[in-house]
VEXDREN-2710 file (C-alpha; in Angstrom, 1 decimal):
% VEXDREN-2710
k/r/px/py/pz
1/MET/149.3/-55.1/137.7
2/PRO/145.6/-55.2/139.1
3/GLY/145.8/-51.4/139.9
4/LEU/146.8/-50.5/136.4
5/GLN/143.9/-52.9/135.0
6/ILE/141.3/-51.0/136.8
7/ALA/142.6/-47.8/135.7
8/ARG/143.6/-48.5/132.2
9/ALA/141.1/-46.4/130.2
10/LEU/142.3/-43.3/132.5
11/ARG/145.3/-43.3/130.0
12/HIS/143.2/-41.5/127.3
13/THR/143.5/-37.8/128.2
14/ASN/139.9/-37.1/126.8
15/PHE/138.5/-39.8/129.1
16/ARG/140.2/-38.7/132.0
17/ARG/138.9/-35.2/131.9
18/PHE/135.6/-36.3/131.3
19/PHE/135.8/-38.7/134.3
20/VAL/136.9/-36.1/136.6
21/GLY/134.3/-33.7/135.4
22/GLN/131.4/-36.4/135.5
23/LEU/132.8/-37.4/139.2
24/ALA/132.2/-33.7/140.2
25/SER/128.8/-33.0/138.5
26/LEU/127.2/-36.5/139.7
27/SER/128.5/-35.9/143.3
28/GLY/126.8/-32.4/143.1
29/SER/123.7/-34.2/141.7
30/TRP/123.3/-36.3/144.2
31/VAL/123.8/-33.7/146.8
32/GLN/120.7/-32.1/145.2
33/GLN/118.9/-35.1/145.1
34/THR/119.3/-36.1/148.6
35/ALA/118.7/-32.0/149.9
36/GLN/115.5/-32.1/147.1
37/ALA/113.8/-35.0/149.0
38/TRP/114.6/-33.7/152.6
39/LEU/113.3/-30.5/151.4
40/VAL/110.1/-31.8/150.2
41/TYR/109.3/-34.0/152.8
42/ARG/110.0/-31.0/155.1
43/LEU/107.9/-29.0/153.4
44/THR/104.9/-31.4/153.2
45/ASP/105.2/-34.3/155.8
46/SER/104.0/-36.6/153.0
47/SER/105.5/-39.7/151.5
48/LEU/102.7/-39.4/148.3
49/TRP/104.3/-35.9/147.7
50/LEU/108.1/-37.4/147.6
51/GLY/106.4/-39.7/145.1
52/LEU/104.9/-37.2/143.1
53/VAL/108.0/-34.8/143.0
54/ALA/110.4/-37.8/142.0
55/PHE/107.6/-38.8/139.5
56/VAL/107.5/-35.6/137.6
57/GLY/111.3/-35.2/137.6
58/LEU/112.1/-38.5/135.8
59/LEU/108.8/-38.5/133.8
60/PRO/110.6/-36.5/130.9
61/VAL/113.0/-39.4/130.3
62/LEU/110.1/-41.7/129.8
63/LEU/108.5/-39.2/127.4
64/PHE/111.5/-37.8/125.4
65/GLY/114.2/-40.7/125.7
66/ILE/113.7/-42.4/122.6
67/LEU/113.7/-38.9/120.8
68/ALA/117.1/-38.1/122.8
69/GLY/118.4/-41.4/121.7
70/SER/117.9/-40.4/117.9
71/VAL/119.2/-36.9/118.5
72/ALA/122.5/-38.7/120.1
73/ASP/123.0/-40.7/116.9
74/ARG/122.5/-37.3/114.7
75/VAL/124.3/-34.5/116.2
76/SER/127.7/-34.0/117.9
77/ARG/127.4/-36.0/121.1
78/TYR/130.0/-33.5/122.6
79/ARG/128.1/-30.4/121.9
80/LEU/124.7/-32.0/122.9
81/LEU/126.3/-32.7/126.4
82/LEU/127.6/-29.0/126.6
83/VAL/124.2/-27.6/126.2
84/VAL/122.2/-29.8/128.5
85/HIS/125.0/-29.5/131.5
86/SER/124.6/-25.6/131.0
87/VAL/120.9/-25.7/131.3
88/ALA/121.3/-27.9/134.5
89/LEU/123.6/-25.4/135.6
90/LEU/120.9/-22.4/135.4
91/GLN/118.1/-24.8/137.1
92/ALA/120.3/-25.6/140.1
93/ILE/121.1/-21.8/140.5
94/VAL/117.6/-20.9/140.6
95/LEU/116.5/-23.7/143.0
96/ALA/119.6/-22.5/145.2
97/VAL/118.2/-18.7/145.0
98/LEU/114.6/-19.6/145.9
99/THR/115.7/-21.8/148.7
100/LEU/118.1/-19.6/150.3
101/THR/115.8/-16.8/150.0
102/GLY/113.0/-18.6/152.0
103/ASN/110.4/-18.3/148.8
104/VAL/110.7/-21.9/147.6
105/THR/107.3/-24.0/147.4
106/VAL/107.0/-27.4/146.7
107/PHE/105.3/-26.5/143.5
108/GLN/108.4/-24.7/142.1
109/VAL/110.7/-27.7/143.1
110/MET/108.3/-30.0/141.1
111/LEU/108.9/-27.5/138.0
112/LEU/112.5/-27.2/138.3
113/ALA/112.4/-31.1/138.7
114/VAL/110.8/-31.3/135.2
115/LEU/113.5/-29.0/133.7
116/LEU/116.5/-31.0/135.2
117/GLY/114.6/-34.3/133.9
118/THR/114.6/-32.9/130.7
119/THR/118.2/-32.2/130.6
120/GLN/118.6/-35.8/132.1
121/ALA/116.8/-37.3/129.2
122/PHE/119.0/-35.9/126.5
123/GLU/122.2/-36.2/128.6
124/MET/122.2/-39.9/129.5
125/PRO/122.0/-41.8/125.8
126/ALA/124.3/-39.1/124.8
127/ARG/127.1/-39.6/127.7
128/GLN/127.0/-43.3/127.4
129/ALA/127.5/-43.4/123.7
130/PHE/130.0/-40.6/124.1
131/ILE/132.4/-42.7/126.2
132/ALA/132.7/-45.2/123.1
133/GLU/134.3/-42.2/121.4
134/LEU/136.8/-41.3/124.1
135/VAL/138.5/-44.8/124.4
136/PRO/139.4/-47.8/121.8
137/ARG/137.1/-50.7/121.8
138/ALA/139.3/-52.9/123.8
139/ASP/139.0/-50.4/126.5
140/LEU/135.6/-50.0/126.2
141/PRO/134.5/-52.5/128.9
142/ASN/137.0/-51.1/131.5
143/ALA/135.8/-47.3/130.8
144/ILE/132.3/-48.6/131.5
145/ALA/133.1/-50.0/134.7
146/LEU/135.1/-47.0/135.8
147/ASN/132.1/-45.0/134.9
148/SER/130.1/-46.9/137.1
149/ALA/132.4/-46.8/139.8
150/MET/132.4/-43.1/139.4
151/PHE/128.9/-42.9/139.4
152/ASN/128.8/-45.1/142.5
153/ALA/131.4/-43.2/144.1
154/ALA/129.2/-40.1/143.6
155/ARG/126.4/-41.9/145.3
156/PHE/128.7/-42.2/148.4
157/ILE/130.0/-38.8/148.4
158/GLY/126.9/-36.8/147.4
159/PRO/124.5/-38.1/150.1
160/ALA/127.1/-38.1/153.1
161/LEU/128.0/-34.6/151.7
162/ALA/124.4/-33.5/151.6
163/GLY/123.5/-34.7/155.2
164/VAL/126.3/-32.3/156.8
165/ILE/125.5/-29.3/154.4
166/ILE/121.6/-29.7/155.2
167/ALA/122.2/-30.0/159.0
168/THR/124.8/-27.0/159.2
169/ALA/123.6/-24.8/156.3
170/GLY/120.3/-26.0/155.0
171/GLU/119.4/-27.2/151.6
172/GLY/119.7/-23.8/149.7
173/TRP/123.6/-24.3/150.0
174/ALA/123.3/-28.0/148.9
175/PHE/121.6/-26.7/145.7
176/ALA/124.4/-24.1/145.4
177/LEU/127.1/-26.7/145.6
178/ASN/125.4/-28.8/142.7
179/ALA/125.4/-25.7/140.7
180/ALA/129.3/-25.3/141.0
181/SER/129.6/-29.2/140.0
182/PHE/127.8/-28.6/136.9
183/ALA/130.3/-25.8/136.2
184/ALA/133.0/-28.6/136.5
185/ILE/131.6/-30.9/134.2
186/VAL/131.4/-27.9/131.6
187/VAL/134.9/-26.8/132.1
188/ALA/136.1/-30.6/131.5
189/LEU/134.3/-30.7/127.9
190/LEU/135.5/-27.2/127.1
191/SER/138.9/-28.8/127.6
192/MET/138.8/-31.5/125.5
193/SER/140.6/-32.3/122.3
194/ASP/138.9/-31.1/118.9
195/ALA/138.9/-34.8/118.2
196/VAL/135.5/-35.4/119.9
197/ARG/133.9/-32.1/118.9
198/ALA/133.4/-33.4/115.2
199/PRO/129.4/-33.0/114.1
200/ARG/127.7/-36.3/113.4
201/THR/126.0/-36.3/110.0
202/GLN/123.8/-39.6/110.2
203/ALA/120.2/-38.9/108.6
204/HIS/117.3/-41.0/109.7
205/HIS/113.9/-40.7/110.7
206/VAL/113.2/-40.3/114.5
207/GLY/110.5/-43.4/114.3
208/ASP/113.0/-45.1/112.0
209/GLY/115.6/-44.8/114.7
210/PHE/113.6/-46.1/117.6
211/TRP/112.4/-49.3/115.6
212/SER/116.0/-50.0/114.7
213/GLY/117.4/-50.1/118.1
214/LEU/114.3/-52.0/119.4
215/HIS/114.9/-54.8/116.6
216/HIS/118.4/-55.0/117.6
217/VAL/117.4/-56.1/121.1
218/ARG/114.6/-57.9/120.1
219/ALA/116.6/-60.1/117.7
220/ASP/119.2/-60.9/120.7
221/PRO/117.7/-63.3/123.0
222/LEU/120.4/-62.5/125.8
223/LEU/119.4/-58.8/125.5
224/ARG/115.7/-59.8/125.8
225/GLY/116.4/-61.0/129.1
226/VAL/118.6/-58.3/130.1
227/ILE/116.1/-55.6/129.1
228/LEU/113.4/-57.5/131.1
229/MET/115.7/-57.3/134.1
230/VAL/116.5/-53.6/133.9
231/MET/112.7/-53.1/133.8
232/MET/112.0/-55.0/136.9
233/VAL/114.9/-53.1/138.5
234/SER/113.4/-49.7/137.7
235/LEU/109.8/-50.4/138.6
236/VAL/110.1/-52.5/141.9
237/GLY/113.8/-52.4/142.9
238/LEU/115.4/-49.4/143.3
239/PRO/112.8/-47.1/143.8
240/PHE/112.9/-48.3/147.5
241/SER/115.2/-45.2/148.1
242/LEU/112.6/-42.8/147.7
243/LEU/111.4/-44.2/151.2
244/MET/114.8/-43.3/153.1
245/PRO/113.7/-39.7/154.4
246/VAL/110.7/-41.6/156.0
247/VAL/112.7/-44.3/157.3
248/ALA/115.3/-42.1/158.6
249/ARG/113.0/-39.6/160.4
250/ASP/110.0/-41.7/161.4
251/ILE/111.3/-45.3/161.8
252/TYR/114.5/-44.3/163.3
253/GLY/113.9/-41.0/164.7
254/GLY/117.1/-39.7/162.8
255/THR/117.7/-36.5/161.1
256/ALA/119.4/-35.3/157.9
257/GLY/122.5/-37.0/158.9
258/LEU/121.1/-40.6/159.2
259/LEU/119.7/-40.1/155.8
260/GLY/122.8/-39.3/154.3
261/ALA/124.5/-42.1/156.0
262/LEU/122.1/-44.6/154.8
263/LEU/122.3/-43.3/151.3
264/ALA/126.1/-43.0/151.6
265/ALA/126.3/-46.8/152.6
266/ASN/124.4/-47.8/149.8
267/GLY/126.5/-45.7/147.3
268/ALA/129.7/-47.4/149.2
269/GLY/128.5/-50.8/148.5
270/ALA/128.1/-49.7/144.8
271/PHE/131.3/-48.2/144.6
272/CYS/132.7/-51.4/145.7
273/ALA/130.9/-53.5/143.0
274/ALA/131.9/-51.1/140.4
275/LEU/135.6/-51.2/141.4
276/TRP/135.4/-55.2/141.3
277/LEU/133.7/-55.1/138.0
278/ALA/136.8/-52.7/136.7
279/ALA/139.1/-55.1/137.8
280/HIS/137.6/-58.0/135.9
281/ALA/136.6/-56.3/132.8
282/ARG/136.2/-59.5/130.7
283/THR/132.7/-59.5/129.6
284/GLU/132.5/-63.4/128.7
285/GLY/129.9/-64.9/131.1
286/ARG/129.2/-61.4/132.8
287/GLU/125.7/-62.4/132.2
288/ARG/125.6/-65.2/134.6
289/VAL/126.0/-62.8/137.6
290/ILE/122.7/-61.1/136.6
291/GLY/120.4/-63.3/138.4
292/ALA/122.7/-64.0/141.5
293/ALA/122.7/-60.3/142.0
294/ALA/118.9/-60.1/141.8
295/LEU/118.5/-62.7/144.7
296/GLY/121.2/-61.0/146.5
297/ALA/119.3/-57.5/146.4
298/GLY/116.2/-58.9/147.1
299/THR/117.5/-60.7/150.6
300/ALA/119.1/-57.5/151.5
301/LEU/115.9/-55.5/150.9
302/LEU/113.6/-58.2/152.7
303/LEU/116.0/-58.0/155.8
304/PHE/116.2/-54.3/156.1
305/ALA/112.6/-53.9/156.0
306/TRP/112.4/-55.5/159.4
307/THR/114.1/-52.4/160.8
308/PRO/117.4/-53.8/162.1
309/PRO/119.5/-51.9/164.3
310/PRO/121.0/-48.9/162.6
311/ALA/124.8/-50.2/162.2
312/LEU/123.2/-53.5/160.5
313/ALA/120.9/-51.5/158.5
314/LEU/124.0/-49.6/157.1
315/LEU/125.5/-52.7/156.3
316/LEU/122.3/-54.1/154.4
317/MET/122.3/-50.9/152.7
318/ALA/125.8/-51.4/151.5
319/ALA/124.9/-54.9/150.1
320/THR/122.0/-53.4/148.5
321/GLY/124.4/-51.1/146.6
322/PHE/126.7/-54.2/145.7
323/ALA/123.9/-56.0/144.2
324/PHE/122.1/-53.6/142.1
325/THR/125.4/-52.0/140.8
326/THR/126.4/-55.5/139.8
327/LEU/123.3/-56.1/138.0
328/ILE/123.0/-52.7/136.1
329/ALA/126.7/-52.5/135.4
330/SER/126.4/-55.8/133.7
331/CYS/123.3/-55.2/131.6
332/ASN/125.0/-51.9/130.4
333/THR/128.1/-53.4/129.5
334/ALA/126.1/-56.1/127.3
335/LEU/124.1/-53.5/125.6
336/GLN/127.1/-51.4/125.0
337/LEU/129.3/-54.2/123.4
338/ARG/126.5/-55.6/121.6
339/ALA/125.4/-52.5/119.7
340/PRO/127.1/-51.1/116.5
341/ASP/128.2/-47.2/116.6
342/ARG/125.4/-46.3/114.4
343/LEU/122.9/-47.6/117.1
344/ARG/124.3/-47.2/120.2
345/GLY/122.7/-43.8/121.0
346/ARG/119.2/-45.5/120.3
347/VAL/120.0/-48.7/122.0
348/MET/121.3/-46.9/125.3
349/ALA/118.1/-44.6/124.9
350/LEU/116.2/-47.6/125.5
351/PHE/118.1/-48.7/128.1
352/SER/117.9/-45.1/129.7
353/VAL/114.0/-44.9/128.9
354/LEU/113.3/-48.6/130.6
355/PHE/116.1/-47.8/133.5
356/VAL/115.4/-44.4/134.5
357/GLY/112.4/-43.5/132.6
358/LEU/110.2/-46.1/134.4
359/PHE/111.4/-44.7/137.5
360/PRO/108.7/-41.9/137.9
361/ILE/106.2/-44.9/137.9
362/GLY/108.3/-47.0/140.5
363/ASN/108.6/-43.9/142.7
364/LEU/104.9/-43.1/142.3
365/LEU/104.1/-46.6/143.4
366/SER/106.7/-46.7/146.0
367/GLY/105.3/-43.4/147.8
368/SER/101.4/-44.2/147.2
369/LEU/101.8/-47.7/148.7
370/ALA/103.8/-46.2/151.6
371/GLU/101.3/-43.6/152.3
372/TRP/98.9/-46.5/152.6
373/LEU/100.9/-49.4/154.3
374/GLY/103.9/-47.6/155.4
375/PRO/107.4/-47.9/154.3
376/ARG/108.3/-51.5/155.7
377/PRO/105.7/-53.4/153.8
378/VAL/106.7/-51.8/150.5
379/ILE/110.4/-52.2/150.8
380/ALA/109.7/-55.8/151.9
381/LEU/107.4/-56.5/148.7
382/PHE/110.2/-54.7/146.6
383/GLY/112.6/-57.5/148.0
384/GLY/110.3/-60.0/147.4
385/CYS/110.0/-58.7/143.5
386/CYS/113.6/-59.0/143.4
387/LEU/113.8/-62.7/144.3
388/LEU/111.5/-63.8/141.8
389/ALA/112.7/-61.7/139.2
390/GLY/116.2/-63.3/140.1
391/THR/114.9/-66.8/140.4
392/ALA/113.1/-66.6/136.8
393/TYR/116.2/-65.0/135.0
394/LEU/118.2/-68.0/136.3
395/LEU/115.7/-70.3/134.9
396/ARG/115.2/-68.7/131.9
397/ARG/118.8/-68.6/130.9
398/ARG/119.3/-72.4/131.8
399/PHE/116.4/-73.1/129.7
400/VAL/117.6/-71.1/126.8
401/ALA/121.2/-72.6/127.6
402/SER/119.9/-76.5/127.3
403/SER/117.9/-75.3/124.2
END
């Protein structure tokens, strides 16, 4: 039955507990991300400051991502996840207290964003590689798709909830909710069976670990194209979302509720894409949709840049979410399935460094250009880049197939 096919990886108890805990944690993270952007813009009235805070928050992924992948292949991924989520919990508590007491400054937000980004640098490769320890290989594509669905459900739930909380109680309570959500994933990890808690004993030099993961990707023509597409999305694709507070307040004259609605619509489209991918878990030919998804995302961004009526803007945000999620989830699946277990942490660290680690540069570029040109030309520029990248990917794939 299709419904059972979509959820078959949830038959495994440890994965099911991890899935539920991650859904709570990631929803809280999106609440905090939305509230933090609104807080920074309220404190500074500056698109450039939005870009700077986002830049320093994700910079640790770029700096430490390769090291984190090597660590994820050397130590217990279970214990690593437990540590980083506990640190993130403390970070959210501090930010909530500072904001609720009225003592928060933009510099404090930046420092706490760096701390959270450091935990994310180590969490992402460990989490993605950890999934392969929770399910048998036959269910791995479905588990990856469900993980993507869960992430994008959080993208839908988090911003919508953040809009309501900010409007009714303020940003501080949004940060407090995120602290509670981190507690949920810590409890989920502690409830898992002993089978996933065994330490790993692989020995390798950190530099050797990086090069072995990189060489694995470079040796595969498919993965080279996938990695280039991931770089494009991170630099001149998804950073459009940084400008949503500016679009909501200054272009549409809206409030935090409209910001939450725009981001939630984007998350809803992404969630639908993830469900579609989970229902079609066969990986053969999945790479064929990557170029088409880039074309779809570029078209939606170009249309959104012309400031359509709010109802149409919400639909375009949903279309953008669907396209980008189809693209990134397909890239993730290709990397996961082609990487041997001994290299999976390092290969996924490369994915994290390029996908999330380049985000700081993309966010800084987005905020700087918007300060100069305004948000609409920047969104249109990013849409055009997606169209060019999608076209180049499809042409390259046809050339490789013919040769």
